[in-house]
C-alpha positions as CSV (number, residue, x, y, z in Angstrom):
1,X,48.3,2.7,8.9
2,X,47.5,1.1,5.3
3,X,48.9,-1.9,6.6
4,X,46.7,-2.3,9.3
5,X,43.2,-1.2,7.5
6,X,43.8,-3.9,4.7
7,X,45.0,-6.3,7.5
8,X,42.2,-6.0,10.0
9,X,39.6,-5.8,6.4
10,X,38.2,-9.6,7.3
11,X,37.2,-8.3,10.9
12,X,35.7,-5.0,9.7
13,X,34.0,-7.4,6.6
14,X,32.8,-9.8,10.4
15,X,31.9,-6.8,11.9
16,X,29.8,-5.3,9.3
17,X,27.6,-8.4,8.8
18,X,27.1,-8.9,12.8
19,X,25.3,-5.5,12.4
20,X,23.4,-6.1,9.2
21,X,22.3,-9.1,11.3
22,X,21.2,-7.3,14.4
23,X,19.3,-5.0,12.3
24,X,17.3,-7.8,10.6
25,X,16.6,-9.0,13.5
26,X,15.5,-6.0,14.6
27,X,13.2,-5.1,11.6
28,X,11.8,-9.1,12.1
29,X,10.5,-8.3,16.1
30,X,9.1,-4.8,14.8
31,X,7.6,-6.9,11.9
32,X,6.1,-9.4,14.2
33,X,4.8,-7.1,16.9
34,X,2.9,-5.1,13.5
35,X,-0.6,-5.6,12.7
36,X,-0.2,-4.4,9.2
37,X,3.1,-3.7,6.4
38,X,3.6,-0.2,5.2
39,X,6.3,0.1,2.1
40,X,7.1,2.8,0.6
41,X,9.2,2.4,-2.5
42,X,10.5,5.2,-4.8
43,X,13.3,5.1,-6.4
44,X,16.8,3.1,-4.4
45,X,16.3,-0.4,-4.0
46,X,19.8,-0.4,-1.5
47,X,22.9,-2.3,-1.0
48,X,23.1,-5.9,-1.2
49,X,24.5,-7.5,1.5
50,X,27.8,-10.2,1.3
51,X,25.5,-13.0,3.0
52,X,22.4,-12.1,2.0
53,X,20.7,-12.1,-1.9
54,X,18.3,-9.3,-1.5
55,X,18.5,-5.8,0.1
56,X,16.6,-5.1,3.6
57,X,14.7,-3.2,1.2
58,X,13.1,-7.0,-0.4
59,X,13.8,-8.5,3.2
60,X,11.5,-6.1,4.9
61,X,9.0,-7.0,2.2
62,X,9.4,-10.5,1.9
63,X,9.3,-11.1,6.0
64,X,5.6,-9.4,6.1
65,X,4.1,-12.5,4.0
66,X,0.7,-12.9,6.2
67,X,0.4,-9.7,7.3
68,X,-1.8,-7.0,5.5
69,X,0.6,-5.1,3.2
70,X,-0.3,-1.8,2.1
71,X,2.2,-0.5,-0.5
72,X,2.7,3.0,-1.5
73,X,4.9,3.6,-5.1
74,X,6.0,7.2,-5.5
75,X,5.8,8.3,-9.3
76,X,7.2,9.6,-11.1
77,X,10.5,7.7,-10.5
78,X,12.9,8.5,-13.2
79,X,16.0,6.9,-12.1
80,X,14.4,3.7,-10.9
81,X,17.3,1.4,-10.3
82,X,16.1,-2.3,-12.5
83,X,16.1,-4.1,-8.9
84,X,13.3,-1.8,-7.1
85,X,11.2,-1.8,-10.7
86,X,11.6,-5.9,-10.6
87,X,10.4,-5.9,-6.6
88,X,7.4,-3.7,-7.7
89,X,6.3,-5.4,-10.0
90,X,6.2,-8.4,-8.4
91,X,4.2,-7.2,-5.6
92,X,1.9,-5.3,-8.1
93,X,1.0,-9.4,-9.2
94,X,0.5,-10.3,-5.8
95,X,-2.2,-10.2,-3.4
96,X,-1.7,-7.3,-1.0
97,X,-4.3,-5.4,0.8
98,X,-3.4,-1.9,-0.9
99,X,-1.5,-0.6,-3.9
100,X,-1.3,3.0,-4.5
101,X,0.8,5.3,-6.3
102,X,1.3,9.0,-5.0
103,X,3.6,12.5,-6.0
104,X,3.6,14.2,-3.3
105,X,4.1,13.5,1.2
106,X,0.5,15.6,1.7
107,X,-1.0,13.1,-0.8
108,X,1.1,10.1,1.3
109,X,-0.5,10.5,4.5
110,X,-3.9,11.4,3.2
111,X,-3.3,7.4,1.6
112,X,-1.6,6.2,4.2
113,X,-4.4,7.7,7.1
114,X,-7.2,5.9,4.7
115,X,-6.1,3.0,4.4
116,X,-4.5,2.5,8.2
117,X,-8.1,3.4,8.9
118,X,-9.7,1.1,6.9
119,X,-7.3,-1.8,8.1
120,X,-8.0,-1.7,11.4
121,X,-11.8,-1.1,11.1
122,X,-11.7,-4.3,8.8
123,X,-13.4,-2.8,5.9
124,X,-12.9,-4.7,2.1
125,X,-9.1,-4.5,0.9
126,X,-9.1,-1.1,-2.0
127,X,-8.6,-2.2,-5.1
128,X,-5.2,-3.6,-6.5
129,X,-4.9,0.0,-9.4
130,X,-3.8,-1.7,-12.5
131,X,-1.1,0.8,-14.1
132,X,0.6,0.8,-17.9
133,X,4.1,-1.0,-17.3
134,X,6.1,2.3,-18.2
135,X,4.7,3.1,-14.1
């Protein structure tokens, strides 16, 4: 049994790579049909597939370029992974439609509902929050 698993590892990798490619094409199709991108981040950056340089989480953000971006960061995040911290720092420095912090699901729900309404009405974007670097 163990020899079979070892001998099939290239095939398993090929299957995993094919599935990862399908996932990317699926969320690319969803992004193409979307009016705006909503990114909700907390502590995890996600797995970087062997065929990519970034996780699916960052890839989705990159593919959303050209669309209004509504970004929400959950705090506190005492165990935020360094790659996610780097991504959120970069996002904060970009010209996104909104970049807001939240600490509960109810607060997030209110923020997203308000920002979606603002975006759909064509209201001016919210001011991007300027947080201390430690947040």
